[in-house]
Structure formats: C-alpha cells, structure tokens
N, C-alpha and C positions, 0 to 999 in steps of 0.2 A: 670398432664401433661394439659397444656393450649390447648385449640382447637379454633383457629381462623374460623369465619363463612366462608363458601365458596366464593370464589372470583372467576372473570371472566378469570384472568389471573394470573399465579404465574412466574416470572422472575427470573431464579436464575443466580446471578452475577451481582454486583452493580459497573462494570467498566462503561466507557463512552457510551459503546453500550447498557448495560442493563438499564443504567439511560433515556438514549435518548428513546428506546422502552417504558419505563413505563411512561414518559411523552407523549408520542403520544398516547399512549392506553388511557391514561387519559382523553386526548382531544377528542378522538372518544367515550367516555362515558363509559369505562369499569371501573370496580374495579379491583384495582391491589395491589398484594403484591411482594414486591422487596426483596429479599434475598442477603444480605451483607455477604459474606464467611469471612469477619472479616480482609482481606488482599487484596492489590491491585490484580486485576485481571492480570495475566502476559500477556505482549504483548498488553496491554490495546491501543488499536489501535488509537484513536483518540488523548489523552495524549501523548503517545508516538510520534505520529506524529508531534506535536507542538513542542516536546522537540527537535526532530531531526531537524525541520525547524530552530529552534532558533539557535541550534549548526552550522547549514549549514550557516545561515546567519552570524553569526560570523566568521567563515571561509571564506565567500565571501569577507567579509570586508578586513581579511587579506591578502587576494589574489589581491584584488585592489589596496592595497598599493603596493605590489612588482612590479605590473604591471603598476604602474603610469607613467613610462619615456615614454610609448607608447601615452601618451596624453599630454606629458609636466609637468609632476609631478613627485617629488622627489620618487626615488624607493628604499628607504632605506628598511631593513627587519622590519617587525612589531615586537615589544615586546610583547609577549603574555604571559599574566598571566592567566594560566589554572586554579587555584582555582576560579579565578574570573569569567572566563567564566562558569565554571560549576555552580556557583550560580547565575548567570544570568539566564542560561538556566533553573534552577529548579523554579526560580521566576515566568518565562513566564509559564511554564507547569503548575505550582501552581495557576494560574489565573482563570484556569476552576474550581477549588475547590468550591467556591460560589454557582455554578450550581448543584453541586453534595452534597449539606449539607443536613442533616437531615431536618433541619427547613423548608427548601425550598421545599423538597419532600413531608414533611408532609402536609405544606401548599396546596400543589397540590391535596392533599387527596389520596396519595400513601402511604400505610402501608409498613413500613420497619423494616424487621426482620434480627437480625445479629445472627450468628452462623454457624456451620458446618452442610451443609445439607446433607442428604440421605433418599433415596426413602424407604419408608415401604412396599408399594405394588404399584399398577399400577396407583392409583389414590392419593395416600398419600405421602406427603413429611414431614420428620421429620427435624426440626431445634432445636438441644437441647432438650428442654423439651416441645416444639410448634409443633402442629401437622397442617399441613396446607393441604387443598384440595381445587382443582381449575377446572374450565372446562378444561383449557390448561395450561401445563407447558412449558416455554421456557428457554433452555439451552443459557445462554450468559457468558459462563465462562471462555473464553479466552483460549489462547494456549501458552506454553512453549517451549524455543528454543529447537530443537532436537540436541543431541550431537551425531555426527559420530563416526562410529567405525575406530577410527584412532590410529595406534599403539604408545602408551606410551601418548596419550592426558590426561588420567586419573592420570597420575602422576605430571602434572604441572597446575598451576592456568590459568585461560583464562577467557576474556571477553565474553559476549552475547550482541546482540543488546539492552537487556533490562538493563544491567549494566553499559556499557561503556559510556553512557550520563551522568554517575554521576562521572567519573573519573577526579580528580584533578591535574594529574601530567602530564609533558610531557613523551610522549611515545617515547622513542629514535629510536625504530625499531619496528613497529607494523606489524606483519604478519596476513592478513585477509584469513582464510579459508571459502571459499564459493563463489557461483558465482550468488546469487539473488540480487534483487535491493538493499536490506539494504548494502550488502557487496561492491556494487558500491559507493553507497552513502557515508557510512562511510569510505572507502579508500580515498575518494576526500577530505572529512571532515578534514581529519587526515594529510594527506601531506600539505593542506592548514596551519593547525596549528603547521606546523613545525615538521612533524614525517618524517622518511624514513619510507615507506609503500610499502610492497610487497603482492599483492593479489594472492591467490592460489586457483584455482577451482579444485576440484576431475574430474568434468566433464566440459561441454560447461558454458560458462558465459552466463547468462540471456536467457535461450534457447527458452523461449516464446516470446523474444523480435524480432522485425523485425530486419532482417540481416544487412540490409543498414544503419539502424539508430544505431543500436548497434555498428557497426563498427566505427561511428563519435564519439560516447562516448567515447569507449576504446581507440581512439587514442588521444582524448582530455585528458584522464587521465593519458595516457603514457607521454605525452607532459609536463605534471605538475611535473612527476617525480615518478608515481606508476609504480612499475615493476610488470609485469602480466604474470603470467604462467596458462595455460589452460590445462584440462586433465591430470593431475600428480596424482601419488601415493605419498602421504605425510606420513613421519614418524616424530614422535617427539622424541628428545633426552635430557632429563633432565640433567641439570648441576647445578653446585654450584652457577656460575654466569651466568644469562641470560638462554636462552632456544635454544637448538639446533633443527633445522628443516631441515629434509633430502627429498629433491625433486626427484622422479623417473619420467622422462619423458618417454612417449610412445615409442621413438627411442632408449631408452636403456641409454641415458646419464643422469647423476645424478647432481643436484645442491644442495650445502650445504648452508644454511642461519644460520646467528647468530642474534636471534631475542630477544628483550626485553620484549616484550609483545603479546599474542596471542589474536585475536578476532575470534570466531567460529559463522558463520551464515549460516546454512544449513537446514533452514526452521524450521517448529513450529509442534507441535503436541496437539490435544486438552487435556484441564487440565480438566480431568473428575475425579480425585482422591477423594475416599470417598463417591462418591454420590450412591453407591449400585444401578448400572443401572439393573442388573439381576434381583432384587427384581420387578423392574417395568416393566420386559418384555423388556427391551431395547437391542437390540443385537449390536455387533461391526460388522465391514465391514471384510469379510473373505479375501479379496484381500489386501486391505491397512491396514496394522497393526495399531492399535491405533486410528483409525478413524470409527464414527459411520457408522451404515448402513442406509443411508437416501434415502428417494425418491426425484423426482426432486422438489418437494415444500418444502423440508428440514425436513419432517416428519421422526421421527423414527418408529421402528417397533411397538413402542406403540402409538397410533393414539392421544393420547393425550399429547405427547410430542413432540416438534420441538426442532431445535438446529440452532443458527445463529452465524456468526462471525467465530471465533477461533474455537469454539466448533463444528463448520460445516465444518472445513478445511479452511475457508476463511479469510485470514490474511490481507486483503486489506480493510481499514476502510469504503471507500466508497462503496464498493461492498456489505459489510456487513451491512451497514445501508440502503441501497437499498433493500437486501433481507428481512432484518427485517421489513421495512414499507410493503413491498408485504406481507409478512405474516400477519401482524397485520390486514390489510385489507381484507385478505381472511377471518381470523378468526372472526373479530368483525362485517363486512358488508357484509360477503358472495359474496366478488367479486371474480371471478376466477382469478387464478394467470395468466393466458395466458402464451404468449412466452416472456422469461426474456430477458430484454434490455440487450446488450452486455455490458459488464463491462470493463472500460478502464484500461489499464496499463500505470503507470506512474511513472518514475524514475527521482527523486529530484537530479540529479547531474546536473553539469554546463557543457555544455548544456543539458536542460531537455530532457527527452525522453517519449513521450506520445503517446499511440497508441490505436485503439479500431477496433474491428472487423477484416473482412480480410485484411490482408496488405503483405502476402509474396506470390506471384505467384509460387515460388518454393516449396512450402509446400501444396499449393492447388491449383488444375489447376483453371485458370480463366475461367468463365463461358462464353457461346456464347454473345458475343458483349460487354464484360467488358472492361473497359479500365484504364489504370494508368495514372494519371495526377501528373505533378511534379513541383516544383518551390524550389528556392534556398534562404535562408536566406542573401547570398552574393548579391543579387539583389534587398534587401529591404533597403531603406534609413533609416529607424528607427533603424535596426540592425547593419548597418555600423557605424551609429553615435553612439551607444552604444559600439562599438569595440567589437561586438558578432556577426560576419558574418558568423560563422560557422554553419551550419544547413540546412536542407532539408526537404521538404514536399511531402508526397506521399498520393494522394487520389485513391481508388480504386472504380470506377464507375460502376454500372450495366447498362445493355442496355437501362432500361428505364429513366437513369440519376439520379436514387437515388444512395446514398451512400453505397457500401458495407463494407467500412473500410478506415482507414487512418493511417499513420504513421509521427509524426512530431517529428524531433529533433532539438532542437535551443533556445535560449532564448525566454521564454515567451510559449512554447509549451503546457505546462500543462493548461495553461488558456485557450490558442486556442482550445484544444480539447474540451472543453465545446461545443463551436459553432458548432463542427463536431457532437458532440454526439447529440445535439439538433435537427440538420438537419437530421441525420438517425432515431430519434426518431419518428420526425414527417413526415418524408419520402418526404422530400424537394427535389426538382431538384438541382442538382449541380449548374445549371446556377445561382441559388438563391444566392449563396456564391458569385458569380462573379458579381451581382449586389447590394451587401453591400455597404452602403454608410458609409465610415471610415474616421475618421480624418488623416489628412497626416501630417507627417509621420506616419504610425501606423504598428505594427508589424504584425497584422491580415490581411494585405494587401498581405502576403504569402498566404494565402487561397485563395484570389480573384485571385490571379496571376495563381494559378494551376488549379482553376475552370475554367478560361477563355479559357483555352486549350480543354474544351470538344468538341467533335464533335460527334454529334448524334441528336436524337429527342429533340426538345425544350420543355419547361416545358408546360404542360397543363395550360388552363386558371385559374383553381381552384389552381394548384400549384402556379401559379406566384401571386394570390391574397394573399396566406397564406404566399409567401415570401416577399411581402411587409410588412407584419408584424414583421418579424424577427428581424429589428433592434428594434423595440419597445419590445419585448420580451427581448431582450440582454440589456435593458436598455440605 
C-alpha cells in the first residue's frame, strides 16, 4: 500500500467546488491532495449552473422570436432542433474542462488521486491502495437528486435536473414535479422550447421566496403557458403509451393529466456513498435523515473533517463557494468565522427573482423604525425600452438606514442584487444607493428610485465618504 506524506488539506470530490477550493488553498500556501472519485460529482453546482444558463439562453431567444410583433418584427414560431440545442449546451459547459484538467492542477502543485475513497479511521483516508493523512479533510462530494415517495413513480422513467439538460428530443407534455428554483427555471425553459408544461408542487412553490416577488414570477410563467398546481397529492399511473398523472387537490377535486415525460426536482441529498464515515467518527443528523451533523462552521463530529456544498446540504453554488472560502481562511490563516454573510436566493427565470436578508414582514415582524421602500420596473426607462417592464424592487431598511434585506424581481434582478449585497456587507446607509451615479437609462436606477424614498436619519459622514467609493468598487 502506497502512503503519501501528510498534507495540510485533503479535499474529497473533484467537482467544480472541490477544484476551486484546492486552487484557493494552494494560493494560500497549503499542501493539497484532491481526491477524484472517478465520476462527476452529482449536482456539480457551477458546471450545472452554466449548462442551465446556456439552455435558458436558447429558450429566451426562442421566446423573443415569438414576441417579435410587439416591437414590429415577424412573429413566426421558431423551428427548434433539440439535438443541436443539447450539443450547444454541452459545448458551453465543457468549456470549463481545461480549468479542471489534471495537467493544470498538477502545475499548481495539487496532488490528484483518483479512486473510491473510504475512511480507515479518524485521521486516515484510503483511496484504493493509497493511504492519505491530512491535518484536515474537506468533504466536497456533491448531492444527488432526492426521489420523493410518490405512488407509481418507481414504475416509470423520469428526468432529474442533472439529466434533463442532456435531452435531445422534444418533450410533448412535460410534467414537472417540485416547487424549488430548478422547477420554475426548467418549466419556463421547456415551455419556451415548445413543450406543453405542467408544474406540480406537493406543497408551496418556492416557500423561501418573497411572497410578492414569487407571485410576479408565477404569473409570468402562467402567461407563457405553464399550468401550475400547488399543494396537490400526485399519483403516477404507468401506461403502454405515455404516463398518466392523477392530481388530488386539497379541496377534494381531481385533475387527470396525460404526460409524455416527467421531471422530478424536489431537492437533493448529500452523496456520501462508500465513505465509511462511521470509522472516522462522523455522525449523521438525527433530525434530518441523510444529512451530516454539522456545527455552524461546517465541522462534523470529527474535528478534522468539514463539509461544504452539497455534502453540507447547501446546493446554491454561490453560497457553497463563500462557505468554502470562509472555511479555508479559518483553517489556514486562523481567521475567526464571524457572522456569516446573508446568502442570496436567485431564481433565473424571466423575470428573475433575487433576494437577500429579511424581505417579508408577514413572516418576520419589522423592528422598531424599519421601513419598506418600493419601486417598480414599469417606471424604469431601460426596462420599458427592453419590453420587460414587469417587476418590482423592495428594500427593507433598518432604523439607522442600513439595509436588512431586499427582494427584486425583474430583468437584471440577479445582477442588481450584487449592489445590494455589497451595501449590506459594508453596512452602507441606504441613501448611498440613492446617490449612485449611473448611466441613463439603466436598470439599476430602480434601486436608486427605491432608496430615494427613505425617511429617517441621514448617513454619518464616515458612511458618506465610504458611499462615494461605491461606484468605484462596482467598476
């Protein structure tokens, strides 16, 4: 058995997150071993996000073709070659491959080991015939799609978010089972690609989303032809041709559907298969089956082992990456984790939904002196010029003028949320958003319009000086 010298870090999982953390750790001066499990990490966040964005881009072009008459263009139905679409999406996603190549990683000084990993004890990982020891292990193994307990589902084939992006055929009637962000995104993509689409949610759709913003997105999907059912019990009825779907509503009424294909997107579970966690003293969560028991910093019950991304139950790539960065700084530079920065929620539909922090006063009472500031996309010249005037911005502001949260829905909302997140992180006064110097017309003027409504204490002089730097920080 080969024994590698002890490293500072051993990262298990060579997906996008694992590679990114390995490269960052090397830049911080750590010796790193990266374990490639010999297969793609399920739900590989960054790669899958790129593929989904490419598919959404094609669908948006098809939709623009249909809506051409509104701006004086022909409105013929687009002719879609589904195989060509799939091949284009695969090429775009594969463009990231050089960054993950063995040659690049080795040139950076990262030791790459390929094989099925399993812990031998609390300090040793076995990968085939190789024994690895490290000061700290990081699980970056991704997460597999969760399959819900739906009657008859085990008797029929179905897509997951991981597999549907590779589809090469037109889906006559796609029934999407789920209510998360991926369900909304994929439902809109496929109705734009010419499929009949029905969205079926066992519970509420996007329950973590701001209620007002969510309503705007659902209305937009319905206007494009997506049939939406929330809070229904679903039964699958296998047939020789097609798939029968029976929906039972809370009020007692039933809705039968004839589906050609099913997409199931109801969350993910950490992929920890074969790791022999018990030998390393790593316990599972007693309340959440399939999840690791973790502390606030992502440490398992073995202080030498942490988890990030899908392995830690975090399936948003941006949030997983930020958590990984904080973990590396803590492990390699001794920096205290401190309070975690609020992670944004972004749903890449059209209109986009983006939110961060406190957004819903019904779910959480406003504190003393807090205000809600609003502005509409319909009042924004750039949005009107783009023919995308449906949307709204909501800023929740503390009594001292700092931002507690925001919910944006409309064209460009995801990009604009970066400005809000920066203002929250730097604890800028909301009036600084109102003083941004922006090109005209600009979508970001929506933020300025909302911020101008603030009534309260002005910014402190130090805050004003920091605010003057904000445009430079934004480039």
